N, CA, C and O atoms as a Tinker XYZ file with bonds, in Angstrom:
   532  protein
     1  N     18.859000   -7.326000 -107.932000    73     2
     2  CA    19.273000   -6.519000 -109.483000    64     1     3
     3  C     18.257000   -6.572000 -110.226000    63     2     4     5
     4  O     17.446000   -7.449000 -109.932000    81     3
     5  N     18.024000   -5.919000 -111.104000    73     3     6
     6  CA    17.370000   -6.174000 -112.374000    64     5     7
     7  C     17.293000   -6.636000 -113.243000    63     6     8     9
     8  O     17.897000   -6.184000 -114.217000    81     7
     9  N     16.401000   -7.933000 -113.354000    73     7    10
    10  CA    16.665000   -8.453000 -114.655000    64     9    11
    11  C     16.876000   -7.898000 -116.114000    63    10    12    13
    12  O     16.511000   -6.766000 -116.430000    81    11
    13  N     17.648000   -8.997000 -117.203000    73    11    14
    14  CA    17.710000   -8.780000 -117.920000    64    13    15
    15  C     16.837000   -7.720000 -119.083000    63    14    16    17
    16  O     17.413000   -7.016000 -119.912000    81    15
    17  N     15.612000   -7.794000 -118.941000    73    15    18
    18  CA    14.722000   -7.443000 -119.558000    64    17    19
    19  C     13.601000   -6.836000 -118.465000    63    18    20    21
    20  O     12.479000   -7.284000 -118.227000    81    19
    21  N     14.197000   -5.796000 -117.942000    73    19    22
    22  CA    13.486000   -4.981000 -116.855000    64    21    23
    23  C     13.916000   -3.549000 -117.399000    63    22    24    25
    24  O     14.990000   -3.256000 -117.926000    81    23
    25  N     13.160000   -2.981000 -117.225000    73    23    26
    26  CA    14.045000   -1.681000 -117.995000    64    25    27
    27  C     12.861000   -0.529000 -117.323000    63    26    28    29
    28  O     11.687000   -0.825000 -117.101000    81    27
    29  N     13.613000    1.112000 -117.019000    73    27    30
    30  CA    13.025000    2.253000 -116.636000    64    29    31
    31  C     12.004000    2.011000 -117.533000    63    30    32    33
    32  O     11.922000    1.254000 -118.500000    81    31
    33  N     10.909000    3.140000 -116.807000    73    31    34
    34  CA     9.923000    4.030000 -117.474000    64    33    35
    35  C     10.677000    5.201000 -118.121000    63    34    36    37
    36  O     11.818000    5.435000 -117.721000    81    35
    37  N      9.991000    6.155000 -119.344000    73    35    38
    38  CA    10.627000    7.101000 -119.861000    64    37    39
    39  C     10.114000    8.109000 -118.428000    63    38    40    41
    40  O      9.078000    8.062000 -117.764000    81    39
    41  N     11.065000    8.802000 -118.342000    73    39    42
    42  CA    11.137000   10.330000 -117.026000    64    41    43
    43  C     11.129000    9.600000 -114.995000    63    42    44    45
    44  O     11.124000   10.195000 -113.918000    81    43
    45  N     11.131000    7.528000 -115.510000    73    43    46
    46  CA    11.307000    7.267000 -114.360000    64    45    47
    47  C     12.828000    6.808000 -114.116000    63    46    48    49
    48  O     13.727000    7.338000 -114.769000    81    47
    49  N     13.133000    5.686000 -113.040000    73    47    50
    50  CA    14.456000    4.917000 -112.602000    64    49    51
    51  C     13.636000    4.258000 -112.511000    63    50    52    53
    52  O     12.432000    4.484000 -112.383000    81    51
    53  N     14.612000    2.684000 -112.610000    73    51    54
    54  CA    14.175000    1.176000 -111.884000    64    53    55
    55  C     15.400000    1.046000 -110.744000    63    54    56    57
    56  O     16.565000    1.404000 -110.919000    81    55
    57  N     14.904000    0.513000 -109.673000    73    55    58
    58  CA    15.690000    0.828000 -109.014000    64    57    59
    59  C     15.496000   -0.717000 -107.972000    63    58    60    61
    60  O     14.407000   -1.242000 -108.206000    81    59
    61  N     16.347000   -1.494000 -106.904000    73    59    62
    62  CA    15.992000   -2.167000 -106.289000    64    61    63
    63  C     15.739000   -1.666000 -105.045000    63    62    64    65
    64  O     16.481000   -0.951000 -104.371000    81    63
    65  N     14.744000   -2.044000 -104.799000    73    63    66
    66  CA    14.553000   -1.691000 -103.124000    64    65    67
    67  C     13.356000   -2.907000 -102.347000    63    66    68    69
    68  O     12.321000   -3.430000 -102.760000    81    67
    69  N     13.780000   -2.955000 -101.638000    73    67    70
    70  CA    13.301000   -4.356000 -100.790000    64    69    71
    71  C     13.427000   -5.691000 -101.158000    63    70    72    73
    72  O     12.595000   -6.508000 -100.762000    81    71
    73  N     14.809000   -6.176000 -102.207000    73    71    74
    74  CA    15.342000   -6.643000 -102.782000    64    73    75
    75  C     14.316000   -7.067000 -104.237000    63    74    76    77
    76  O     14.528000   -8.106000 -104.862000    81    75
    77  N     13.440000   -6.291000 -104.545000    73    75    78
    78  CA    13.090000   -6.405000 -106.137000    64    77    79
    79  C     13.451000   -5.081000 -106.992000    63    78    80    81
    80  O     13.937000   -4.062000 -106.501000    81    79
    81  N     13.191000   -5.234000 -108.103000    73    79    82
    82  CA    13.383000   -4.643000 -109.345000    64    81    83
    83  C     12.224000   -3.507000 -109.129000    63    82    84    85
    84  O     11.102000   -3.759000 -109.569000    81    83
    85  N     12.434000   -2.417000 -108.544000    73    83    86
    86  CA    10.582000   -1.237000 -108.532000    64    85    87
    87  C     11.012000   -0.151000 -109.751000    63    86    88    89
    88  O     12.205000    0.119000 -109.889000    81    87
    89  N     10.132000    0.379000 -110.515000    73    87    90
    90  CA     9.718000    1.482000 -111.348000    64    89    91
    91  C      9.898000    2.500000 -109.909000    63    90    92    93
    92  O      9.855000    2.331000 -108.691000    81    91
    93  N     10.123000    3.651000 -110.873000    73    91    94
    94  CA    10.007000    5.110000 -109.444000    64    93    95
    95  C      9.846000    5.938000 -110.593000    63    94    96    97
    96  O     10.662000    5.847000 -111.510000    81    95
    97  N      8.704000    6.888000 -110.663000    73    95    98
    98  CA     8.048000    7.642000 -111.283000    64    97    99
    99  C      7.662000    8.802000 -110.775000    63    98   100   101
   100  O      6.753000    8.615000 -109.966000    81    99
   101  N      7.936000    9.873000 -110.885000    73    99   102
   102  CA     7.095000   11.492000 -110.116000    64   101   103
   103  C      6.337000   12.234000 -111.017000    63   102   104   105
   104  O      6.744000   13.283000 -111.516000    81   103
   105  N      4.826000   11.537000 -111.335000    73   103   106
   106  CA     4.241000   12.522000 -112.185000    64   105   107
   107  C      3.728000   13.685000 -111.508000    63   106   108   109
   108  O      4.065000   13.934000 -110.351000    81   107
   109  N      2.823000   14.514000 -112.248000    73   107   110
   110  CA     2.499000   15.873000 -111.511000    64   109   111
   111  C      1.679000   15.812000 -110.406000    63   110   112   113
   112  O      1.278000   16.875000 -109.931000    81   111
   113  N      1.322000   14.653000 -109.857000    73   111   114
   114  CA     0.483000   14.572000 -109.106000    64   113   115
   115  C      1.149000   14.370000 -107.818000    63   114   116   117
   116  O      0.782000   14.884000 -106.761000    81   115
   117  N      2.477000   13.335000 -108.026000    73   115   118
   118  CA     3.428000   13.007000 -106.689000    64   117   119
   119  C      4.394000   14.451000 -106.508000    63   118   120   121
   120  O      4.957000   14.633000 -105.429000    81   119
   121  N      4.567000   15.599000 -107.792000    73   119   122
   122  CA     5.445000   16.276000 -107.599000    64   121   123
   123  C      4.733000   17.590000 -106.879000    63   122   124   125
   124  O      5.315000   18.592000 -106.463000    81   123
   125  N      3.438000   17.334000 -106.851000    73   123   126
   126  CA     2.987000   18.402000 -106.223000    64   125   127
   127  C      2.929000   18.355000 -104.714000    63   126   128   129
   128  O      3.271000   19.240000 -103.929000    81   127
   129  N      2.230000   16.667000 -104.346000    73   127   130
   130  CA     1.727000   16.199000 -103.453000    64   129   131
   131  C      3.765000   16.854000 -102.382000    63   130   132   133
   132  O      3.987000   17.466000 -101.337000    81   131
   133  N      4.684000   16.229000 -103.477000    73   131   134
   134  CA     5.583000   16.231000 -102.697000    64   133   135
   135  C      6.338000   17.570000 -101.882000    63   134   136   137
   136  O      7.019000   17.689000 -100.863000    81   135
   137  N      5.730000   18.624000 -103.093000    73   135   138
   138  CA     5.890000   20.507000 -102.833000    64   137   139
   139  C      5.389000   20.909000 -101.696000    63   138   140   141
   140  O      6.109000   21.600000 -100.976000    81   139
   141  N      3.847000   20.525000 -101.205000    73   139   142
   142  CA     3.044000   20.705000 -100.177000    64   141   143
   143  C      3.577000   20.156000  -99.425000    63   142   144   145
   144  O      2.884000   20.150000  -98.407000    81   143
   145  N      4.470000   19.640000  -99.285000    73   143   146
   146  CA     4.792000   18.917000  -98.094000    64   145   147
   147  C      6.107000   19.448000  -97.879000    63   146   148   149
   148  O      6.425000   19.401000  -96.691000    81   147
   149  N      7.061000   19.985000  -98.713000    73   147   150
   150  CA     8.738000   19.675000  -98.239000    64   149   151
   151  C      9.104000   20.791000  -99.478000    63   150   152   153
   152  O     10.291000   20.618000  -99.754000    81   151
   153  N      8.442000   22.020000 -100.442000    73   151   154
   154  CA     8.489000   23.029000 -101.060000    64   153   155
   155  C      8.759000   22.817000 -101.958000    63   154   156   157
   156  O      8.397000   21.748000 -102.450000    81   155
   157  N      9.593000   23.770000 -102.719000    73   155   158
   158  CA     9.901000   23.717000 -103.829000    64   157   159
   159  C     10.452000   22.082000 -104.430000    63   158   160   161
   160  O     11.356000   21.367000 -103.998000    81   159
   161  N      9.480000   21.865000 -105.601000    73   159   162
   162  CA    10.825000   20.588000 -105.874000    64   161   163
   163  C     12.153000   21.228000 -106.631000    63   162   164   165
   164  O     13.136000   20.514000 -106.829000    81   163
   165  N     12.126000   22.520000 -107.013000    73   163   166
   166  CA    13.529000   22.746000 -108.053000    64   165   167
   167  C     14.635000   23.254000 -106.955000    63   166   168   169
   168  O     15.813000   23.304000 -107.308000    81   167
   169  N     14.181000   23.711000 -105.342000    73   167   170
   170  CA    14.742000   23.737000 -104.220000    64   169   171
   171  C     15.490000   22.511000 -103.717000    63   170   172   173
   172  O     16.555000   22.545000 -103.101000    81   171
   173  N     14.864000   21.525000 -104.023000    73   171   174
   174  CA    15.114000   19.984000 -103.212000    64   173   175
   175  C     16.008000   19.884000 -104.379000    63   174   176   177
   176  O     17.064000   19.951000 -103.750000    81   175
   177  N     16.454000   19.751000 -105.873000    73   175   178
   178  CA    17.261000   19.865000 -106.821000    64   177   179
   179  C     18.155000   20.335000 -106.421000    63   178   180   181
   180  O     19.125000   19.683000 -106.033000    81   179
   181  N     18.084000   21.623000 -106.400000    73   179   182
   182  CA    19.372000   22.718000 -105.597000    64   181   183
   183  C     20.069000   21.763000 -104.811000    63   182   184   185
   184  O     21.230000   21.385000 -104.962000    81   183
   185  N     18.995000   21.307000 -103.700000    73   183   186
   186  CA    19.462000   20.787000 -102.411000    64   185   187
   187  C     20.779000   19.655000 -102.855000    63   186   188   189
   188  O     21.946000   19.775000 -102.482000    81   187
   189  N     20.277000   18.637000 -103.675000    73   187   190
   190  CA    21.123000   17.378000 -104.041000    64   189   191
   191  C     22.027000   17.603000 -105.362000    63   190   192   193
   192  O     22.534000   16.686000 -106.008000    81   191
   193  N     22.142000   18.989000 -105.654000    73   191   194
   194  CA    23.394000   19.335000 -105.936000    64   193   195
   195  C     24.068000   20.170000 -105.592000    63   194   196   197
   196  O     24.515000   20.989000 -106.394000    81   195
   197  N     24.271000   20.198000 -104.619000    73   195   198
   198  CA    24.879000   21.058000 -103.549000    64   197   199
   199  C     24.711000   22.172000 -103.425000    63   198   200   201
   200  O     25.421000   22.569000 -102.501000    81   199
   201  N     23.821000   23.395000 -104.098000    73   199   202
   202  CA    23.421000   24.546000 -104.059000    64   201   203
   203  C     23.106000   24.502000 -103.219000    63   202   204   205
   204  O     23.878000   25.111000 -102.479000    81   203
   205  N     22.116000   24.003000 -102.587000    73   203   206
   206  CA    21.364000   24.602000 -101.503000    64   205   207
   207  C     21.309000   23.526000 -100.411000    63   206   208   209
   208  O     21.992000   22.503000 -100.458000    81   207
   209  N     20.200000   23.911000  -99.132000    73   207   210
   210  CA    20.376000   22.562000  -98.069000    64   209   211
   211  C     20.010000   21.377000  -98.820000    63   210   212   213
   212  O     19.295000   21.151000  -99.796000    81   211
   213  N     20.686000   20.746000  -98.097000    73   211   214
   214  CA    20.724000   19.137000  -97.949000    64   213   215
   215  C     19.534000   18.486000  -98.121000    63   214   216   217
   216  O     18.892000   18.462000  -97.071000    81   215
   217  N     18.987000   17.943000  -99.051000    73   215   218
   218  CA    17.516000   17.220000  -98.226000    64   217   219
   219  C     17.291000   16.474000  -96.702000    63   218   220   221
   220  O     18.056000   15.873000  -95.948000    81   219
   221  N     16.041000   16.781000  -96.656000    73   219   222
   222  CA    16.070000   15.990000  -95.171000    64   221   223
   223  C     15.441000   14.724000  -95.609000    63   222   224   225
   224  O     14.573000   14.624000  -96.476000    81   223
   225  N     16.065000   13.595000  -94.794000    73   223   226
   226  CA    15.245000   12.615000  -94.546000    64   225   227
   227  C     14.168000   12.139000  -94.812000    63   226   228   229
   228  O     13.965000   11.052000  -95.352000    81   227
   229  N     13.115000   13.191000  -94.326000    73   227   230
   230  CA    12.035000   13.114000  -94.090000    64   229   231
   231  C     11.725000   13.246000  -95.676000    63   230   232   233
   232  O     11.288000   12.199000  -96.155000    81   231
   233  N     11.879000   14.454000  -96.692000    73   231   234
   234  CA    12.136000   14.607000  -97.555000    64   233   235
   235  C     12.200000   13.055000  -98.934000    63   234   236   237
   236  O     11.534000   12.617000  -99.872000    81   235
   237  N     13.512000   12.756000  -98.158000    73   235   238
   238  CA    14.249000   11.763000  -99.263000    64   237   239
   239  C     13.137000   10.671000  -98.926000    63   238   240   241
   240  O     12.477000   10.222000  -99.863000    81   239
   241  N     12.982000   10.381000  -98.074000    73   239   242
   242  CA    12.264000    8.873000  -98.172000    64   241   243
   243  C     10.346000    8.968000  -98.492000    63   242   244   245
   244  O      9.479000    8.124000  -98.716000    81   243
   245  N     10.373000   10.774000  -98.325000    73   243   246
   246  CA     8.845000   10.895000  -99.431000    64   245   247
   247  C      8.896000   11.209000 -100.605000    63   246   248   249
   248  O      7.918000   11.546000 -101.273000    81   247
   249  N     10.639000   11.099000 -101.201000    73   247   250
   250  CA    10.450000   11.007000 -102.442000    64   249   251
   251  C     10.238000    9.739000 -103.035000    63   250   252   253
   252  O      9.407000    9.592000 -103.931000    81   251
   253  N     11.040000    8.670000 -102.528000    73   251   254
   254  CA    10.787000    7.533000 -102.464000    64   253   255
   255  C      9.504000    6.689000 -102.684000    63   254   256   257
   256  O      9.276000    5.858000 -103.562000    81   255
   257  N      8.608000    7.184000 -101.502000    73   255   258
   258  CA     7.523000    6.764000 -101.358000    64   257   259
   259  C      6.786000    7.185000 -102.285000    63   258   260   261
   260  O      5.939000    6.322000 -102.513000    81   259
   261  N      6.611000    8.444000 -103.228000    73   259   262
   262  CA     6.124000    9.214000 -104.038000    64   261   263
   263  C      6.620000    8.472000 -105.039000    63   262   264   265
   264  O      5.659000    8.024000 -105.664000    81   263
   265  N      7.554000    8.144000 -105.471000    73   263   266
   266  CA     8.122000    7.343000 -106.717000    64   265   267
   267  C      7.759000    5.614000 -106.916000    63   266   268   269
   268  O      7.807000    4.975000 -107.967000    81   267
   269  N      7.574000    5.367000 -106.229000    73   267   270
   270  CA     6.676000    4.305000 -105.741000    64   269   271
   271  C      5.566000    4.095000 -106.092000    63   270   272   273
   272  O      5.267000    3.110000 -106.768000    81   271
   273  N      4.685000    5.035000 -105.678000    73   271   274
   274  CA     3.195000    5.242000 -106.188000    64   273   275
   275  C      3.503000    5.533000 -107.470000    63   274   276   277
   276  O      3.190000    4.642000 -108.260000    81   275
   277  N      4.021000    6.501000 -107.940000    73   275   278
   278  CA     4.028000    7.044000 -109.517000    64   277   279
   279  C      4.313000    5.895000 -110.661000    63   278   280   281
   280  O      3.948000    5.929000 -111.836000    81   279
   281  N      5.059000    4.876000 -109.995000    73   279   282
   282  CA     5.603000    3.586000 -110.602000    64   281   283
   283  C      4.632000    2.611000 -110.233000    63   282   284   285
   284  O      5.028000    1.448000 -110.323000    81   283
   285  N      2.945000    2.859000 -109.668000    73   283   286
   286  CA     2.438000    1.960000 -109.998000    64   285   287
   287  C      1.988000    1.037000 -108.855000    63   286   288   289
   288  O      1.226000    0.085000 -109.025000    81   287
   289  N      2.742000    1.546000 -107.193000    73   287   290
   290  CA     3.159000    1.136000 -106.396000    64   289   291
   291  C      1.261000    1.460000 -105.508000    63   290   292   293
   292  O      0.618000    2.437000 -105.894000    81   291
   293  N      0.842000    0.801000 -104.735000    73   291   294
   294  CA    -0.090000    1.264000 -103.881000    64   293   295
   295  C      0.472000    2.418000 -102.886000    63   294   296   297
   296  O      1.652000    2.756000 -102.793000    81   295
   297  N     -0.451000    2.864000 -102.279000    73   295   298
   298  CA     0.159000    3.925000 -101.317000    64   297   299
   299  C      0.384000    3.342000 -100.005000    63   298   300   301
   300  O      1.470000    3.407000  -99.428000    81   299
   301  N     -0.418000    2.900000  -99.644000    73   299   302
   302  CA    -0.263000    1.265000  -98.607000    64   301   303
   303  C      0.866000    0.822000  -98.860000    63   302   304   305
   304  O      1.698000    0.805000  -97.953000    81   303
   305  N      1.203000    0.339000 -100.180000    73   303   306
   306  CA     2.617000   -0.156000 -100.041000    64   305   307
   307  C      3.726000   -0.125000 -100.309000    63   306   308   309
   308  O      4.667000   -0.917000 -100.273000    81   307
   309  N      3.499000    1.318000 -100.722000    73   307   310
   310  CA     5.032000    2.232000 -100.834000    64   309   311
   311  C      5.609000    2.581000  -99.038000    63   310   312   313
   312  O      6.662000    2.485000  -98.407000    81   311
   313  N      3.827000    3.129000  -98.714000    73   311   314
   314  CA     4.310000    3.571000  -97.202000    64   313   315
   315  C      4.648000    2.058000  -96.069000    63   314   316   317
   316  O      5.026000    2.014000  -94.898000    81   315
   317  N      4.357000    1.120000  -96.917000    73   315   318
   318  CA     4.842000    0.135000  -95.493000    64   317   319
   319  C      6.806000   -0.746000  -95.957000    63   318   320   321
   320  O      7.646000   -1.245000  -95.207000    81   319
   321  N      6.787000   -0.485000  -97.916000    73   319   322
   322  CA     8.600000   -0.335000  -97.705000    64   321   323
   323  C      9.051000    0.394000  -96.992000    63   322   324   325
   324  O      9.902000    0.067000  -96.164000    81   323
   325  N      8.411000    2.048000  -97.187000    73   323   326
   326  CA     9.673000    2.755000  -96.877000    64   325   327
   327  C      9.849000    2.996000  -95.087000    63   326   328   329
   328  O     10.718000    3.619000  -94.478000    81   327
   329  N      8.266000    1.986000  -94.409000    73   327   330
   330  CA     8.624000    1.898000  -92.963000    64   329   331
   331  C      9.209000    0.980000  -92.641000    63   330   332   333
   332  O      9.341000    1.041000  -91.419000    81   331
   333  N      9.678000    0.092000  -93.045000    73   331   334
   334  CA    10.155000   -1.340000  -93.139000    64   333   335
   335  C     11.700000   -0.796000  -93.099000    63   334   336   337
   336  O     12.426000   -1.338000  -92.265000    81   335
   337  N     12.141000    0.000000  -93.742000    73   335   338
   338  CA    13.278000    0.402000  -94.248000    64   337   339
   339  C     13.744000    1.019000  -93.250000    63   338   340   341
   340  O     13.115000    1.976000  -92.798000    81   339
   341  N     15.378000    0.466000  -92.481000    73   339   342
   342  CA    16.063000    0.903000  -91.362000    64   341   343
   343  C     16.994000    2.010000  -92.032000    63   342   344   345
   344  O     17.463000    2.048000  -93.169000    81   343
   345  N     17.130000    3.043000  -90.795000    73   343   346
   346  CA    18.028000    3.894000  -91.362000    64   345   347
   347  C     19.058000    4.073000  -92.003000    63   346   348   349
   348  O     19.453000    5.071000  -92.606000    81   347
   349  N     19.775000    2.463000  -91.780000    73   347   350
   350  CA    21.229000    1.976000  -92.974000    64   349   351
   351  C     20.643000    1.991000  -94.485000    63   350   352   353
   352  O     21.347000    1.689000  -95.449000    81   351
   353  N     19.756000    2.241000  -94.557000    73   351   354
   354  CA    19.020000    2.122000  -96.161000    64   353   355
   355  C     18.736000    4.086000  -96.466000    63   354   356   357
   356  O     17.826000    4.284000  -97.271000    81   355
   357  N     19.203000    4.983000  -96.083000    73   355   358
   358  CA    18.875000    6.111000  -95.803000    64   357   359
   359  C     19.564000    6.764000  -97.358000    63   358   360   361
   360  O     18.838000    7.239000  -98.232000    81   359
   361  N     21.342000    6.656000  -97.499000    73   359   362
   362  CA    22.122000    6.639000  -98.372000    64   361   363
   363  C     22.015000    6.019000  -99.775000    63   362   364   365
   364  O     22.527000    6.507000 -100.783000    81   363
   365  N     21.455000    5.145000  -99.737000    73   363   366
   366  CA    20.857000    4.432000 -101.257000    64   365   367
   367  C     19.193000    5.343000 -100.912000    63   366   368   369
   368  O     19.052000    6.201000 -101.783000    81   367
   369  N     18.565000    5.343000 -100.384000    73   367   370
   370  CA    17.395000    6.371000 -100.927000    64   369   371
   371  C     17.557000    7.781000 -101.208000    63   370   372   373
   372  O     16.641000    8.548000 -101.502000    81   371
   373  N     18.959000    8.115000 -101.082000    73   371   374
   374  CA    19.029000    9.557000 -101.123000    64   373   375
   375  C     19.733000    9.648000 -102.946000    63   374   376   377
   376  O     19.714000   10.657000 -103.651000    81   375
   377  N     20.332000    8.197000 -103.353000    73   375   378
   378  CA    20.579000    8.562000 -104.248000    64   377   379
   379  C     19.492000    8.104000 -105.082000    63   378   380   381
   380  O     19.459000    8.528000 -106.237000    81   379
   381  N     18.742000    7.436000 -104.748000    73   379   382
   382  CA    17.570000    7.082000 -105.784000    64   381   383
   383  C     16.793000    8.269000 -105.598000    63   382   384   385
   384  O     16.316000    8.662000 -106.662000    81   383
   385  N     16.472000    9.057000 -104.487000    73   383   386
   386  CA    15.121000   10.372000 -104.827000    64   385   387
   387  C     16.196000   10.524000 -105.729000    63   386   388   389
   388  O     16.257000    9.740000 -106.676000    81   387
   389  N     17.077000   11.426000 -105.589000    73   387   390
   390  CA    18.171000   12.562000 -106.293000    64   389   391
   391  C     17.599000   12.274000 -107.590000    63   390   392   393
   392  O     16.950000   13.023000 -108.320000    81   391
   393  N     18.162000   10.302000 -107.867000    73   391   394
   394  CA    17.656000   10.167000 -109.650000    64   393   395
   395  C     15.944000   10.459000 -110.033000    63   394   396   397
   396  O     15.360000   11.031000 -110.953000    81   395
   397  N     15.524000    9.729000 -108.790000    73   395   398
   398  CA    13.883000    9.663000 -109.061000    64   397   399
   399  C     13.997000   11.700000 -109.471000    63   398   400   401
   400  O     14.150000   11.769000 -110.691000    81   399
   401  N     13.975000   12.727000 -109.040000    73   399   402
   402  CA    13.675000   13.611000 -109.313000    64   401   403
   403  C     14.127000   14.550000 -110.112000    63   402   404   405
   404  O     13.443000   15.522000 -110.435000    81   403
   405  N     15.718000   14.280000 -110.634000    73   403   406
   406  CA    16.322000   14.594000 -111.472000    64   405   407
   407  C     15.611000   14.304000 -112.957000    63   406   408   409
   408  O     15.186000   15.207000 -113.678000    81   407
   409  N     15.556000   12.860000 -113.290000    73   407   410
   410  CA    14.881000   11.995000 -114.367000    64   409   411
   411  C     12.976000   12.867000 -114.389000    63   410   412   413
   412  O     12.497000   13.510000 -115.324000    81   411
   413  N     12.470000   12.625000 -113.353000    73   411   414
   414  CA    10.820000   13.428000 -113.691000    64   413   415
   415  C     11.020000   14.648000 -114.312000    63   414   416   417
   416  O     10.135000   14.800000 -115.154000    81   415
   417  N     12.324000   16.250000 -114.254000    73   415   418
   418  CA    12.148000   16.720000 -114.566000    64   417   419
   419  C     13.067000   17.208000 -115.775000    63   418   420   421
   420  O     12.937000   18.397000 -116.065000    81   419
   421  N     14.110000   16.353000 -116.630000    73   419   422
   422  CA    14.876000   15.816000 -117.601000    64   421   423
   423  C     14.679000   14.609000 -117.832000    63   422   424   425
   424  O     15.540000   13.841000 -117.400000    81   423
   425  N     13.823000   14.180000 -118.376000    73   423   426
   426  CA    14.331000   12.597000 -118.784000    64   425   427
   427  C     15.179000   12.179000 -119.837000    63   426   428   429
   428  O     15.416000   10.980000 -119.980000    81   427
   429  N     15.540000   12.817000 -120.401000    73   427   430
   430  CA    17.005000   12.648000 -121.284000    64   429   431
   431  C     18.199000   12.816000 -120.250000    63   430   432   433
   432  O     19.312000   12.677000 -120.758000    81   431
   433  N     18.175000   13.032000 -119.180000    73   431   434
   434  CA    19.517000   12.718000 -118.207000    64   433   435
   435  C     20.288000   11.924000 -118.220000    63   434   436   437
   436  O     21.499000   12.012000 -118.421000    81   435
   437  N     19.270000   10.533000 -117.875000    73   435   438
   438  CA    20.530000    9.385000 -118.733000    64   437   439
   439  C     20.644000    9.220000 -119.556000    63   438   440   441
   440  O     20.488000    8.003000 -119.648000    81   439
   441  N     20.951000    9.785000 -120.922000    73   439   442
   442  CA    21.424000    8.815000 -122.479000    64   441   443
   443  C     21.788000   10.137000 -123.251000    63   442   444   445
   444  O     21.549000   11.289000 -122.890000    81   443
   445  N     22.097000    9.928000 -123.810000    73   443   446
   446  CA    22.792000   10.605000 -125.483000    64   445   447
   447  C     20.986000   10.545000 -126.557000    63   446   448   449
   448  O     20.321000    9.666000 -127.107000    81   447
   449  N     20.853000   12.463000 -126.288000    73   447   450
   450  CA    19.436000   12.517000 -126.940000    64   449   451
   451  C     19.360000   11.725000 -128.595000    63   450   452   453
   452  O     18.427000   11.781000 -129.397000    81   451
   453  N     20.948000   10.862000 -128.763000    73   451   454
   454  CA    21.068000   10.294000 -130.746000    64   453   455
   455  C     20.694000    8.880000 -130.441000    63   454   456   457
   456  O     20.485000    8.027000 -131.304000    81   455
   457  N     20.623000    8.688000 -129.113000    73   455   458
   458  CA    20.201000    7.106000 -129.472000    64   457   459
   459  C     19.162000    6.832000 -129.224000    63   458   460   461
   460  O     18.814000    7.529000 -128.271000    81   459
   461  N     18.080000    5.921000 -129.655000    73   459   462
   462  CA    16.974000    5.305000 -129.720000    64   461   463
   463  C     16.693000    4.733000 -128.271000    63   462   464   465
   464  O     17.424000    4.012000 -127.592000    81   463
   465  N     15.268000    5.313000 -127.939000    73   463   466
   466  CA    15.222000    5.462000 -126.229000    64   465   467
   467  C     15.100000    4.211000 -126.133000    63   466   468   469
   468  O     13.973000    4.320000 -125.650000    81   467
   469  N     15.300000    2.778000 -126.170000    73   467   470
   470  CA    15.524000    1.496000 -125.881000    64   469   471
   471  C     16.516000    1.526000 -125.123000    63   470   472   473
   472  O     16.691000    1.136000 -123.968000    81   471
   473  N     17.479000    2.274000 -126.240000    73   471   474
   474  CA    18.968000    2.017000 -125.713000    64   473   475
   475  C     19.652000    2.899000 -124.649000    63   474   476   477
   476  O     20.634000    2.508000 -124.018000    81   475
   477  N     18.944000    4.407000 -124.442000    73   475   478
   478  CA    19.060000    5.384000 -123.626000    64   477   479
   479  C     18.284000    4.767000 -122.081000    63   478   480   481
   480  O     18.619000    5.156000 -120.962000    81   479
   481  N     17.320000    3.854000 -122.328000    73   479   482
   482  CA    16.467000    2.555000 -121.217000    64   481   483
   483  C     17.557000    1.834000 -120.597000    63   482   484   485
   484  O     17.335000    0.808000 -119.955000    81   483
   485  N     18.441000    2.192000 -120.713000    73   483   486
   486  CA    18.880000    0.743000 -120.111000    64   485   487
   487  C     19.999000    1.677000 -119.874000    63   486   488   489
   488  O     20.885000    0.996000 -119.358000    81   487
   489  N     20.249000    2.441000 -119.949000    73   487   490
   490  CA    21.887000    3.406000 -119.379000    64   489   491
   491  C     21.829000    2.809000 -118.215000    63   490   492   493
   492  O     20.664000    2.443000 -118.058000    81   491
   493  N     22.848000    2.353000 -116.802000    73   491   494
   494  CA    23.001000    2.208000 -115.859000    64   493   495
   495  C     22.948000    4.150000 -114.722000    63   494   496   497
   496  O     23.208000    5.224000 -115.265000    81   495
   497  N     22.638000    4.036000 -113.526000    73   495   498
   498  CA    22.198000    5.258000 -112.434000    64   497   499
   499  C     24.178000    4.707000 -111.817000    63   498   500   501
   500  O     24.902000    3.733000 -111.616000    81   499
   501  N     24.145000    5.820000 -111.791000    73   499   502
   502  CA    25.717000    5.347000 -110.128000    64   501   503
   503  C     25.148000    4.247000 -109.300000    63   502   504   505
   504  O     25.805000    3.222000 -109.118000    81   503
   505  N     23.754000    4.434000 -108.702000    73   503   506
   506  CA    23.095000    3.698000 -107.853000    64   505   507
   507  C     23.021000    2.533000 -108.250000    63   506   508   509
   508  O     22.525000    1.740000 -107.449000    81   507
   509  N     23.463000    2.007000 -109.574000    73   507   510
   510  CA    23.347000    0.724000 -110.079000    64   509   511
   511  C     21.788000   -0.035000 -110.800000    63   510   512   513
   512  O     21.535000   -1.150000 -111.257000    81   511
   513  N     20.861000    1.429000 -110.570000    73   511   514
   514  CA    19.445000    1.082000 -111.241000    64   513   515
   515  C     19.906000    1.293000 -112.955000    63   514   516   517
   516  O     20.985000    1.593000 -113.465000    81   515
   517  N     18.440000    0.957000 -113.596000    73   515   518
   518  CA    18.774000    1.629000 -114.590000    64   517   519
   519  C     17.853000    3.456000 -115.380000    63   518   520   521
   520  O     16.657000    3.303000 -115.627000    81   519
   521  N     18.159000    4.221000 -115.541000    73   519   522
   522  CA    17.878000    5.073000 -116.069000    64   521   523
   523  C     16.647000    5.178000 -117.330000    63   522   524   525
   524  O     16.942000    4.725000 -118.436000    81   523
   525  N     15.286000    5.784000 -117.114000    73   523   526
   526  CA    14.246000    5.871000 -117.742000    64   525   527
   527  C     14.384000    6.459000 -119.057000    63   526   528   529
   528  O     13.419000    6.467000 -119.821000    81   527
   529  N     16.101000    7.217000 -119.561000    73   527   530
   530  CA    15.524000    8.422000 -120.161000    64   529   531
   531  C     15.411000    8.151000 -121.418000    63   530   532
   532  O     14.948000    8.989000 -122.191000    81   531
């Protein structure tokens, strides 16, 4: 579980992965890499929202890996975390990937715009992490 002082970066999420609170963020470079491999990020968002094809497990795991890289983890470390995760993690990764992709395009999605940024940063995501909106 994330410590009380942990907060998500603006435009990112903070989720527990591999027993540690980890920031995930998709910057332009990560979004471009995602789109090169899996097609439009907006089509993936539509799939998460039930308005298109549900994203495949490979896309979900790639979103989480790229989010870890965007959050500051090395590519090798992010790949190792994803490789070590069993298929039992896929449902949780699906929720993390959905939140990571959504907040990349709508950084205020997790909070009331009337609140100050520190208050919004501590909003809880449905998955139990915090949303850095």
